[in-house]
N, C-alpha and C positions, 0 to 999 in steps of 0.2 A: 776622145778624151776634151778637146774643143767643142765635138758638136754637145756635147752633154753641158757644159759651160754654156751653150748658147742657148739651150734650149732652156737649161732653169735662168737666164736672164727674159728669154722673151717671157715665161711664166709669171716672174716675178714685176716684168713691166705693167701685165694685164691686170695688178692689185691697185688699189691707193696707196700713196705714196704716202710713207711716215717715217718719222725719224729712225725706228727701228728694222722697219725691213725693205729700205733701198741701200743697196750695196753696188759698190765701183766694180767694173772690170778686174783691177789690181789687186781688189781684196777676196777674189775666189781663191786665189793659191793659198792665201793665210788661211782659210776659213776651214777648204778641204784637204787637209791634211795627207789623204789617200786616195784612190780610186775608188777604195770599198765605200771610203765616207762619201765620196762623190755620187754615186750610184745611189745610197741611201737617198740622200737630199733631192737627188733629182728624181726617184722615183716617188717620195711624198709631197715632192712641188708637184709631179706630173699627175698623183690621185687626188691632190686639193682642188687642184686646176679643174679637173673631170667633174669634179663635184659640183663644184660651186656653176660650172658651164651646165649640166644634166640637170640640176636644181630650176636655174632661172628658166632653162626653156620648157621645161614642166611642170609650171608652178600653178597652171589653172588645170592639171591632170589630177581626179579624185584620187586615183590609184595610189598613185607618190607621195599625196597628201598623208593618208591612212599609213607609209610606213614609217618605221622608229628611225630616227636621227641616227647619222653615223659619221661620229667625229673622226678626223684625222688619225686619232692616236687609235681607234678602233681598225681602221685600214692599215694599218702599219703591224697589229695583231694578226689581222688575217691573212693566209694564203691571196697571192696575187689569182685575179682570176683566169680559170683556162680560156686556150685560145678559141676563138668561135663565138666568145658571147659577145652582142654589141657593147658600144660603148655608153649610149643611153639607158644601157639594164645595169650597168656597175653598182651603183646604187643600190638596186635592189639584191644582186648578188653578194653584196657586204652587209646588207641587212639582214638576209635569210643567213649566211656562214657567222653572225653574231648572234642571234636567237640559239641555232644549235649549240654554240659553243655555250650557251648558257646551259640548255639543257644537257649537254654532256658536265659538264660541272656538275648541276643539281642532281643529276645521276649517280655520278660518282660519290657524292655528301651522301645519296643516299642509303646508296651502298654500305657505305661505312659506318654508318647510322645500326643498318640491318646486322652488318657483322658486331658492333656493339651490344645491341639487342641479346641477340643469340648470345652472347657469352654474359651478360646481365642474368640472364635465363638461367645459364647453365650454373651459374655462380650460386644464385636464387636457391636452384633445385639442392645444389652441393651442401649450401645452409641449413634448407629445411632437413634433409637427412641427417645432418650432423645433431641438430637442434632435438630430433626426434631418438637420436643416438641417445642423446644425453639424457630424455625425458623418461627412457627404459631404463637406464644405469641409475638413476637419480629414483625409480620406485624400486630398483631392487635392493638401494643402499635403505631409503625409508623401510624397506620390508623388514631388513634388518635391524635397524634402528630398532623397530618396534620388539623385533625376537629380543633383541639384547634386554631393553629395557621391562621386557618382562622377566627375563631372567634376576635382572638387579632386582627388580622388586620381590621377587619371590627369595632372593639370596638375603637382604635386608629383614622380611618379613619373617625368617627362620630364627631369629634372635627372640627368647622367651621373657623377653620384657611385656607389664601389663598390657599396652597401647597395642602391642600385636598379636597377645591374645584376645582382646577386644575387637578387634578389628578383624580375627579372623572370623569369630561369630557373627561379626553385622555382614561378614560374606555369604555365612552359612544363612544367614536371614532374607537375605536380599535374593538368594537362589530360590527359595522356597516360596517367598511373599510376591517376589518381582519388584520390589522396593526395599529402600530403607529407612522410610518413614514409620516407625515405628507408634501403631496408635495408641494413644492416652491411654492411662488405666482408667477402667469404667467403662469403655465401648462395649456395647452391645455386640457388636459384630466382633471383638478380639474375644476369641477362644482361652486365652494363656492370661489372663490380666491377673491373674492370684500366681502366675512362676514368679519367681523372685529373681531368676538366672535374666528374665524377660524384663523383668523390672530396673535391672542393674544395669544391661546393655542400654533400655530407655535414656535412663540418667548419663550414661557415658555419650550418646549420642547427641544429646543435651551439651553437654558440655561442647562437645568437638565443635557445635555452630554456637557455642558463646566465644572461643577461642579464637574463632573464624572472626566473627565481629570486632572484635578487640583487636585482631592482628596479630595474636600471639603465636598462633599456629604453626608448626615446621614443615618449611615445602617440601618436604616427602610423605609426610602426613595428607597434607591437603590434596595431593595429587594423587595418593591411593585411594581417597576417599571418594575423589572424582570419576576414578576410575570404575567404582558402583554406581555411577551415577545418582550420586549422594546429595541429598537438596538442602542446602546451605540455608534456605528461606523456607519451610514447608508451608507457612500459612497463604504465601502468595503464590505456590504451585496451586495450592486448596482453591483460591479464589478463581486463578488463571483458569480450573479445571473443572469450577460452576459455571463460572461466563461463559466457556465452551458451551456448557450444557443448555446453558440456556435460550445459546443463538443457535444451536438444533431445534431445540423446542419450539422456537420463532418459526425458523424455516419452515419444519412443519407442520405447525399451528395458525401462523400468520400474526400471533398479537403473545405477550408474557404474561397471560390469566394463568398461571401456575395453581391446580388443585391440589390440596393437598390429597385426597385421594387418588391421583394420578401420578406426584412424585413429593412423598412426603419430605425428603431431605429438600430438594431443589426448593420448593415453596418455603421451606423455612430458612434454607437462605436468601431468597430472592424476600423475603419479611422484613430480614434483619437488614438488608444493604438499604431497604425503603425508608427504616429506621433511621437508620446512617445519613441516609441524605436530608430527613427532615431536622436531624439534631444539627446541619450545619447552618441550618438557616433560622434555628429558635433562637434567639438570643444573643447570636453571634457566637455560636457554642462550634468550635471546630472538633469535628469528631477525627479518626483514624481513618477516615476514607480519604484517598489523594485524590485533588482535581482532576488527574487521568483518568483515576474511576471513575469519579462522575461523571466525567465526560462519554464515558464508555458505557454509562447506563444509562445513560439521557440520549445517546445516539441509537438505541434500540425500543426507548419508549419507556425506561424505567423512572418514575420521577421521585421525588422526596421532597420538594422543595416546600416553597411559600404556598403552593395551594394545598399542601397536605396540609399542613398547620392551620390553616383557614378552614380547613373542611372540619378539622377536628375541632376548634373552638363555635361552630355553626352547629357541629353535631349537640355538640354540651351546652348550646342555648335552646335546641329543640326541648332535651330530657327535663331541662330545669322548667322551661315553659309548660310541659305535661303535668308537672308534677304542680304547679302553680294554678292549675287552669282545669282539674278533675280530669284530666286525662286526656284535656283537649288539642289538635295540632292549631296551631295558628293559622290564621286565612290567610288564605293566598296573597290577599290586597295587601299586606304587609312585608316590607321585605327579606325577615324571615320566613316567612308560609311561602315568598316567592321561590326560595333557594332549597327548598323541603319539595318545592313539586318539580324542579329540574331534577333532586336526586330522584324523584319517583321513576321520573321518566328514565333515567339511566337505571336506575332496576328494573323496572320493566323491559328495559329494550335487554338487559341482561337475561333475565327471566325466558326472553324468549328468541334464544340463543345468538344474540350480537355480542360476539368477542370482541369488538374494539369500544366497550364501555370504558370510560375515565376511570371508573370504580374500582378499586383492589378488592380481593374476596375477604380480606378482614373488614374493610367500608360496607360490604353485602352482610356479612352477617350484621354487623351492629347496629345497619337497617332494619334488620328482620326482627332484632329484640324488640325497637322500639314499635314494630307490626306495621310497617310501612304500608301504603298501597296507592292505586292511583286514582282514589277518590275519597275522601276523608268520610263521605255519607253510607258507603260500602262497607264501613268498620264492622259493624255486627257481623255482618255476612262473613267476612274475612274472619273474625273471630269464631263463628260456626265451622267454617271449612276445616279450622285447626283442631276445633273441638270433636269434629267426626273424624278426624284420623288418628285423633289419641284413643277415640272409641275402638274404632279397626284395630288398632294398635296393640290392646289390649286383648281383643278377642284374637288374634293371631299369635301373640306372644304371653300372653297370662299376666304380664305385667307392665308397669309403665317405663317410658323411654328412657332412659339415662339424661344427663344434660349433655354429656360430651359422648360422641360417639362417631361412627363416621358421617359422610355428608350429607346420607340422606336422613340418617335417625338427626343430626344434629339440628336442624331447622325447627322439628318437633319437641326437640329436648328442650332449645334454646326457648320456646313458647312454654312450655313446661316450669323451666326457671320462672319465666315474668311471670306466669299467674303468683306463683309461689312467693314471688318479690311484693306481688299488689295484696297480696292477703297478708303480709307483714306490713307492710304500711296502712290497709285498715286494722288492724289488730292496735297500729301505732298510735290510729289516728291520722297517719299522715294523708296526702294527697295519693289519689291509687286508681285505676281504670277498671276494678273488678266491681262490678254492677250485681245487685243481690239475683239474678237473672243469673248472669254466668258464675256466681257462687253456690244458686242451687244445683245447677247442671253437672257442676263438678263434682257436686257431693252424690248426685245420682251415683256415679260410676265411681263410688267410694274414693276419690283422689286423695293421695296422700299430699297434705300443706304441708310438712315438712321434709 
């Protein structure tokens, strides 16, 4: 024990003295109360002294400078160096043991996280299996609910009240025609327009729609009708159907110039939409065409805005000019003549197969009524061309073409109507384009003036 005490005092005497580190011999017994405590203190002081001495002697060594610092507490927590390790290698030993200790701790923590991950995966897969089982069970319950709902509806419909009777008739109609939209009376496609039972069912369907709009229809009846895919707003459905049909037409043909001989119903619907679009801009009049539908039509190139209204005004001005000037067109040097020339260009493009013309089919027909052509000086030739077509038509059919017929005959029929109109103007003393030569040619083929 005296040897340990002397060693401790020797170690302490090698350090700078200060108030807290200076110990007297008589204080040692009071500080170290047992041999164990003295041994610990002795080892600590020895290690501290050894580290300080080694660091001082190897301060110029690059290898020692790269070693991580080892504190006294590190050495206290690490095992003593085994026998045979040189004193100058003690700091490197403790540094190595410290890193190994950190590695063991990190590895232990990693293994713990891996165990937790495996547990989480097991928990997730178990939870996923439970979710799948719950979804399967839910599907079975939903199927049972639908079955019970069907039984419930059928039970409710067993009552012999008037509504149930009409509902069953509508269901039969839906099974036969694939829809609940009973066509209006007078529709050519309806083979049973005069059927009183069908007319009664049509009125009943209209009543259900009115109840829906007013919010007075009973929930059960509303649900029962929806089971038949009942259309509450058939006009909206019809509009959407025609719009989609027009979309398909544009995708197939690259334009929206639908001709009557191609699709009569679609062409009529398209002209109606153009008319409604035009009304929205005429005298600030608001048509029944919604903003949403207007945008949908504009998006695919259907317009009926101020352009159409201005076109109509210009066209009427051309007609009036011809009446006031013995059937002549305005010269190109005038604004009205310049506008007419642009219409000629569009018209000729259309005649040459250009489907991107800005003119509608109705506008093209109106231009043909005033015998528009590319050059006013060729007016007589165009008239004779139509006259020759009329002669050939009469030879083939034995009669004159009607004013309204299919597309091929309509152009000639419109021309025939124009000659009769000019003959009437001649009789009434009004401006006309029927020259004596033209009248003589028409009389030569027994042309009927009325």
